N, C-alpha and C positions, 0 to 999 in steps of 0.2 A: 844773882838769884833772889827772888822775893822771899822774905822770911815770913812764913805763915804760922809761926809757933804761937803767936798770940791768939789767932783764930782757933787753932787746935786745942789750946789750953782752955779757952772759953767753952768750946764744944764739949770737952771732957767734964768741966765743972758743972755744966747744966745738962749733962747727957740724959739723965732720967726724965726731967721735965720736957726737954726737946723731943725725946722719943715718944712720950705719951701724946704730945701735940701732933707729931708726924703720923702716928697710927690713927688717931681720930680724924685728922684732916685727910689722910690717905683713904680711909674707908669712905668718908663723905664724898671725896672726889671720885672714887670708883663707882659709887652708886648713883650719884646725882651730878657728876661732873659736866655732862653735856649741856646742862642748863646754865652753868657759870664758867665755861671753859676759858673765856677771855679774861675773866677776873682771876682765875686760878693761875693761868700762865703769867699774866702780868704781875701779880703779887709774888709769885715764885721767883721769876727772873729779877724783879726789883729787890726782893729780899736777899737773893744770892749776891747781887751786885753791891748792895749796901753793906752786907756782912763782910764781903771780900775787901771793900774799900776800908772799912773800919779795921779789919785785921792787918792790912798792909800799913796803913798810916800809923796805927797805934804802936807798931813795932819798929818804926823808923827812928833812928837815933837823932836825926836832925829835922824832925817833923816841924813844919812852920806853925802848927796848931796842936792843941792837946786837950784832953779831958772831954768836957761837954761839947766843945766845938767840933771835935772829930766825929762824935756821935751825930750831931746835927747835920754836918756835911754829908755823912754816910747816908742818913735818912733822906736828905734832899736828892742826892744822886740816885739812890734806889728808887724813889718815887718817879723821877724823870725817866729812868730806864723802864720801869714798870708801865708807865703811861704810853711810852713809845711802843712797847711790845703789845699792850692792850689794844692799841689802834689797829695793829696788823694781824692780831690773832683771829679776828673775825673772818679772815681769808686764809686761815691756816690750811684748810682742805685743798686749796689751789696749790699751795707750796708743797704739801705732801704728795699730791698728784703729780706735780712737776718732777719731784725727786724720784718718784717711781718710774716715770717716763724716762728720766735721765739714766737711771740704773739699767733699765731694759735696753736702752739704746747702747750704752757702753758695753753691756754683755754681748749684744749683737755685733758690735764692732770688733771685739776680741775674736769672734768666730770668723768674721769676714776678712779681717786684716791680712792674714797669711796669704790669701788668694787675690785680694784686690787692695794693695797698699794705697793709703791716702796720706795727704799732707796734714800737718797739725792744724792749719786753718780749716781744712775740710772737716777734720774731726770735731773741731769746735763748733762749726756750723751745724753738723749733724746732731751733736749733743744738745745744742740750743733748740733745734727743731723737736727733738725727743722730749725735752723739758716742757715746751709749749704744748705739744700734743698730749702729754700726760696730764698737765693742768686742765686742759680743756675736756678730755675724756672723763676725768674723775670729778669734774666740777659738780655734777649732780649727786655725788656720793658724799656730800658734806656731813650728813648725819652719821654715817658709819665711821668716817674719819674722826669726827668729834668724839664718838664713843671710844674708839681705840686710843686716841690721844689722851683723853681724860682718865680712862681706866689705867693706861700705862703710867701716867704721872702719879696717880694715886697709889698704884702698886709699888712704885719706887719708894714713896713715902712710908708705906706700910713695912716694906722690907727694911728700910733704914732704921725705923723705930723698933721693930721686933728684934733686930740684930743686937740691940743693946738690952732690951727687956729680957731676952732669952739668954743673955750672957755670952753671946758670940763675939761681941766687940765692946770696947770701952767708950766709943764715940760714934754717933751717927755718920760722921765723916770718914770713919775707918772701916767701912763695910767690906767684907770679903765676898766679892761677887762670884768667886769660883766655888764658894761653899754650896753644897747640894741643898742644904736647908734654905739658904737665902734664895737660890734660884727657884726652888719649889714655891716659896712664898710669893715671889715675883710673878710666876706663871699663874698660880691659882688666883691671886688677887686680881690680876689683869683679866683673866678669862671670866671669873665670876662677875666682875664689874661690868664687862662688856655685855655678857648675857643678860644681866639684870636690867641694864639700860635699854637694850633692845626689847626685852620682854615688857618693860614698863611702858615704853612708847607704843608698842603694839596694843597693849591693853588700853591705853588712853585713846588710841585711834579707834578701837572697837567701841569704846564707851561713847565717843563723839558720834559715831555712825548710828548707834542706838538712839541717841538723843534726837536725831533727825527723823 
């Protein structure tokens, strides 16, 4: 098992500072995330990967490197991971659409299966078709998906930060998702962020029409 005690200890040590950053970044992401979704996702994934690598290597008893070298390696690996994700985030709406199509297809299969049994190969083919259809059908809904994705990511950050600032947890990594307070924060932040982004875009569109 991987020892993550070093990462947990660091998170508790800088819990207050990290929580303030998460709240500010989360609110920004909720309100304006669709304009910088690729950067947000890329930096978030890169940061998580880098921190995880740092936590794992720094707690290894026989680590080949130590100190600043561990930090440097973690930063480099995090940047590489973030760059890879950044490149593919521009098509995130197609991935989300495909997952929706896959989910609907699998639900339909569970209903049909008792009456018309199929082989595993046929199930896989049907699932692939559902994924492709979902990606194609929701391809034109990239704006809505970007609003939901950015608001959802921002809401998670707000929830993690406020859980510490409100005294519900000692670390942003130790959030109790079953808490009614945290779930309310998550829902309100995501809903408010999505509404604001849709409203702002509609307002900008109306302004552009008036300019013409």
